[in-house]
C-alpha positions in Angstrom: 0.0 10.2 15.8 -1.2 13.8 16.1 -0.7 16.3 13.3 -0.2 19.7 15.0 0.4 23.1 13.6 1.7 26.4 15.0 2.8 29.5 13.2 6.4 29.4 14.3 7.0 26.0 12.7 5.4 26.8 9.3 7.1 30.0 8.2 7.6 28.7 4.6 4.0 27.7 4.1 1.8 29.7 1.7 -0.4 32.5 3.2 -3.9 31.6 4.3 -5.4 35.1 4.0 -6.1 35.9 7.7 -9.2 35.2 9.6 -12.6 33.9 8.6 -13.4 36.9 6.5 -9.9 37.5 5.2 -9.3 40.2 7.8 -7.5 40.0 11.1 -5.8 36.8 12.1 -7.6 34.6 14.6 -6.2 33.0 17.8 -7.2 30.0 19.8 -6.8 26.2 20.0 -8.9 23.6 18.3 -8.5 19.8 17.8 -9.9 17.6 15.0 -9.8 13.9 14.4 -10.9 11.4 11.8 -10.1 10.3 8.2 -6.6 9.0 7.7 -7.0 9.6 4.0 -7.0 13.4 4.8 -3.7 13.2 6.7 -1.5 14.7 4.0 -4.1 17.4 3.2 -4.5 18.2 6.9 -0.8 18.7 7.3 -0.8 21.1 4.3 -3.9 23.0 5.4 -2.6 23.4 9.0 0.7 24.7 7.7 -0.9 27.1 5.3 -3.5 28.4 7.8 -1.2 28.9 10.8 1.3 30.7 8.6 -1.2 33.6 8.5 -2.7 32.9 11.9 0.4 32.4 14.2 -1.7 32.5 17.4 -4.0 29.7 16.2 -3.1 26.1 17.1 -4.8 23.2 15.3 -4.2 19.5 15.8 -5.6 16.7 13.8 -5.5 13.0 14.8 -5.8 10.7 11.7 -7.4 8.0 13.7 -9.9 6.9 11.0 -13.3 8.2 10.0 -15.3 6.1 12.5 -13.2 7.2 15.4 -13.4 10.8 14.3 -17.1 10.8 14.0 -17.4 9.2 17.4 -15.2 11.9 19.0 -17.0 14.7 17.2 -20.5 13.4 18.2 -19.3 13.0 21.8 -17.9 16.6 21.9 -14.3 15.4 22.2 -13.1 17.4 19.2 -14.2 20.7 17.5 -14.2 19.2 14.0 -13.9 15.9 12.3 -12.8 14.4 9.0 -15.0 11.7 7.6 -14.8 9.7 4.3 -18.6 9.1 4.6 -21.4 11.4 5.2 -23.4 11.2 8.4 -26.1 8.5 8.7 -29.6 9.4 10.0 -28.8 8.3 13.6 -25.5 10.2 13.5 -27.3 13.3 12.3 -29.5 13.3 15.3 -26.6 12.9 17.6 -24.8 15.8 15.8 -27.8 18.1 16.2 -27.7 17.4 20.0 -24.0 17.8 20.3 -24.1 21.1 18.3 -27.3 22.4 19.9 -28.3 23.1 16.3 -27.4 22.3 12.8 -24.3 20.4 11.8 -22.0 21.7 9.0 -21.0 18.9 6.7 -18.9 19.9 3.7 -16.9 18.0 1.1 -13.4 19.3 1.5 -11.2 16.6 0.0 -11.8 14.7 -3.2 -9.3 12.0 -4.0 -9.1 8.8 -6.0 -8.9 5.6 -4.1 -6.0 3.6 -5.6 -6.3 -0.1 -5.9 -2.7 -0.9 -5.1 -0.8 -4.1 -5.8 2.6 -5.6 -5.4 3.0 -8.4 -7.9 6.5 -9.3 -9.2 6.9 -8.6 -12.9 3.4 -7.1 -13.3 3.0 -3.5 -14.3 0.1 -1.6 -15.8 -2.4 -4.0 -14.3 -6.0 -3.5 -15.7 -9.1 -4.9 -14.0 -12.8 -4.8 -14.7 -15.1 -4.0 -11.7 -16.5 -7.6 -11.5 -12.9 -9.0 -11.4 -11.9 -6.6 -8.6 -15.0 -7.6 -6.6 -14.2 -11.3 -7.0 -10.6 -10.7 -6.0 -11.5 -8.9 -2.8 -14.3 -11.5 -2.1 -11.6 -14.2 -2.3 -13.3 -15.9 -5.2 -10.4 -15.3 -7.5 -7.3 -16.7 -5.7 -4.4 -16.7 -8.2 -2.9 -13.9 -10.3 -3.0 -16.0 -13.5 -6.7 -16.5 -13.2 -8.5 -16.4 -16.6 -10.6 -13.4 -15.5 -7.4 -11.3 -14.8 -5.8 -12.6 -18.0 -8.8 -11.4 -20.0 -8.3 -7.8 -18.7 -4.6 -8.0 -19.5 -4.0 -9.5 -22.9 -0.4 -10.3 -23.8 0.9 -9.9 -20.2 2.6 -12.7 -18.3 0.9 -13.3 -15.0 2.5 -15.3 -12.3 1.1 -18.5 -10.7 1.0 -16.7 -7.4 -1.6 -16.6 -4.6 -3.5 -13.3 -4.2 -3.4 -11.8 -0.7 -6.2 -9.1 -0.4 -5.4 -6.4 2.2 -8.3 -4.6 3.8 -8.7 -2.0 6.6 -9.2 -3.5 10.1 -10.7 -0.3 11.6 -14.0 1.4 10.7 -13.1 3.3 7.6 -14.8 5.7 5.2 -12.3 4.6 2.6 -13.7 1.0 3.1 -17.2 2.3 2.8 -16.4 4.3 -0.4 -14.6 1.3 -1.9 -17.4 -1.1 -1.1 -19.9 1.4 -2.5 -18.0 1.3 -5.8 -17.9 -2.5 -5.8 -21.6 -2.7 -5.1 -22.6 -0.2 -7.8 -20.2 -1.1 -10.6 -19.6 -4.8 -10.4 -22.9 -6.0 -11.9 -23.9 -8.1 -8.9 -20.5 -9.6 -8.2 -20.4 -7.8 -4.8 -23.2 -9.0 -2.6 -22.4 -7.4 0.7 -24.1 -4.4 2.3 -22.1 -1.2 2.1 -20.6 -0.4 5.5 -17.5 1.2 7.0 -16.3 -2.3 8.3 -14.8 -4.8 5.9 -17.3 -7.7 5.4 -15.1 -10.5 4.0 -13.2 -12.8 6.4 -9.8 -14.4 5.7 -7.7 -11.7 4.1 -5.0 -9.6 5.7 -6.2 -6.7 7.8 -4.3 -3.5 8.6 -5.0 -0.4 10.7 -5.4 2.9 8.8 -4.3 4.0 5.4 -0.6 3.7 6.3 -1.2 0.2 7.6 -2.7 -1.0 4.3 0.0 0.6 2.3 2.7 -1.0 4.5 1.1 -4.5 4.3 0.9 -4.3 0.5 4.4 -3.0 0.2 5.9 -5.6 2.5 4.0 -8.6 1.0 4.1 -10.4 -2.3 1.0 -11.0 -4.5 -0.8 -8.4 -2.3 -3.6 -6.1 -3.4 -5.3 -3.4 -1.3 -7.1 -0.1 -1.5 -5.8 3.3 -0.2 -5.9 7.0 -0.8 -3.8 7.6 -3.9 -1.7 10.3 -2.3 -0.3 7.9 0.2 0.5 5.0 -2.2 2.7 6.5 -4.8 5.4 3.8 -4.8 3.1 0.9 -5.5 1.4 -0.3 -8.7 -2.0 1.3 -9.3 -4.8 -0.7 -11.1 -6.4 0.9 -14.1 -10.1 0.1 -13.8 -12.5 -0.6 -16.6 -14.9 2.3 -17.3 -17.1 1.7 -20.3 -14.8 0.4 -22.9 -11.5 1.9 -21.6 -9.3 1.5 -18.6 -8.7 4.6 -16.4 -6.1 5.2 -13.7 -6.5 7.1 -10.4 -5.7 10.7 -11.3 -7.1 13.8 -9.6 -8.5 15.0 -12.9 -10.4 11.7 -13.6 -11.6 11.6 -10.0 -13.0 15.2 -10.1 -15.3 14.3 -12.9 -17.3 12.0 -10.7 -18.3 14.7 -8.2 -19.6 16.9 -11.0 -21.8 14.1 -12.2 -23.2 13.2 -8.8 -26.3 14.3 -6.9 -26.8 15.9 -3.5 -28.4 13.8 -0.8 -31.7 15.3 0.5 -32.6 15.5 4.2 -29.2 16.1 5.7 -29.9 19.7 6.9 -29.5 23.2 5.5 -25.7 23.3 6.1 -25.1 19.7 5.1 -23.7 18.9 1.6 -23.6 15.1 1.1 -23.4 13.5 -2.3 -24.6 10.2 -3.9 -21.7 9.4 -6.2 -22.0 8.2 -9.8 -20.0 5.0 -9.2 -21.3 3.1 -12.3 -20.5 5.9 -14.8 -19.3 4.9 -18.2 -18.1 8.4 -19.1 -14.8 8.5 -20.9 -11.8 9.7 -18.7 -13.7 9.3 -15.4 -12.3 7.3 -12.5 -15.2 6.2 -10.2 -13.2 4.7 -7.3 -13.1 7.9 -5.3 -13.7 9.1 -1.9 -15.3 12.4 -1.1 -14.1 13.2 2.4 -16.1 15.6 4.5 -15.3 18.0 7.3 -17.8 18.0 10.1 -18.4 21.0 12.3 -21.1 22.7 14.4 -22.9 25.8 13.3 -22.9 26.9 17.0 -20.1 26.6 19.5 -20.2 27.6 23.2 -17.4 30.1 22.9 -16.5 32.7 20.3 -12.8 31.8 20.1 -13.5 28.2 19.0 -16.2 29.3 16.6 -13.9 31.9 15.0 -11.0 29.5 14.5 -13.2 26.7 13.1 -14.9 29.1 10.8 -11.6 30.6 9.6 -10.0 27.2 9.1 -12.8 25.8 7.1 -12.9 29.0 5.0 -9.2 28.4 4.2 -9.7 24.7 3.5 -12.3 25.3 0.7 -10.7 28.4 -0.7 -8.8 28.3 -4.0 -5.5 28.6 -2.0 -6.5 25.8 0.4 -7.6 23.5 -2.4 -4.4 24.3 -4.4 -2.1 23.2 -1.5 -4.1 20.0 -1.1 -3.7 19.3 -4.7 0.0 19.9 -4.6 0.8 18.1 -1.3 -1.9 15.4 -1.3 -2.9 14.8 -4.9 -6.5 16.0 -4.2 -8.9 17.1 -6.9 -9.7 20.7 -6.3 -13.3 21.8 -5.7 -15.0 23.7 -8.5 -15.7 27.4 -8.1 -19.5 26.6 -8.2 -19.3 24.1 -5.4 -17.2 26.5 -3.3 -19.9 29.2 -3.8 -22.5 26.7 -2.7 -20.6 25.7 0.5 -19.7 29.3 1.6 -23.1 30.1 3.4 -22.8 26.9 5.5 -19.3 27.9 6.7 -20.4 31.5 7.2 -23.1 30.3 9.5 -20.6 29.1 12.1 -20.8 31.3 15.2 -20.8 31.4 19.0 -24.1 30.5 20.6 -26.2 27.9 22.4 
């Protein structure tokens, strides 16, 4: 499905502050595609932006991070959403497509909820190694001693566990696998990729597909952007000596503790996340979802709309609406300041 925005249909949305520099409104049509985790945030951003830019038309297809990157690198869309930063070979393709530097900015920070549907079980707590073994299909029953050890005093059913994973290439999968690899103490042996490595579970397309499969099953467990899984149980994961749930506040602390990846380019801001943190109140199962754009576009109208839209997305107003509508953790003022020169570099040119 396409998420589309136009000024006439978003009269109640908050103002976006005009064009790229906060001045005159911009006009033109751009399309984006990618991360399904960004879906709710993109809906809110498009509504907010087009309210102040009624002659701008923006569409976003939440087809998944892999599909979005492919379309962006092939020139099919003006921008893309990706739950993983670009790999070395993708960076080279991006430079060719953009005839210059790629703009890669973290725009959406959100906890990945480990969601479950187990009759009679609430407030489920799991250690990282236990989570890894569940999704590796080595723990097969909900009353397994390892799960019981994390949940003293709770009655756990003699019920088969059905793990649900993404069937498509997914940045959410890559972020979740990265957490399992880093935090499970060796219980997760697979390479970190955007494709699920374990055979035999139930697979579903996109974030909504995983949420639907967990909701409609029994004994199911999966992973999905927290904003789209409100009605299901959310696992509290063990961090240090405590169990922490997937709140925006706890997720935001991870990015502040993480380090920037070198070699991505002057306008690329990719981060190596601190998945194995033991800091109190920190939730490390997060995705940092990026927006990808070019620093140069062939025509001025496209460049101006992309620049204006990204300016709004990372602004205090844009981050506030994403927090309200999608449960995102707002970017810090310091990070916003760091990102601004990259967005300001977007212009027409070849």
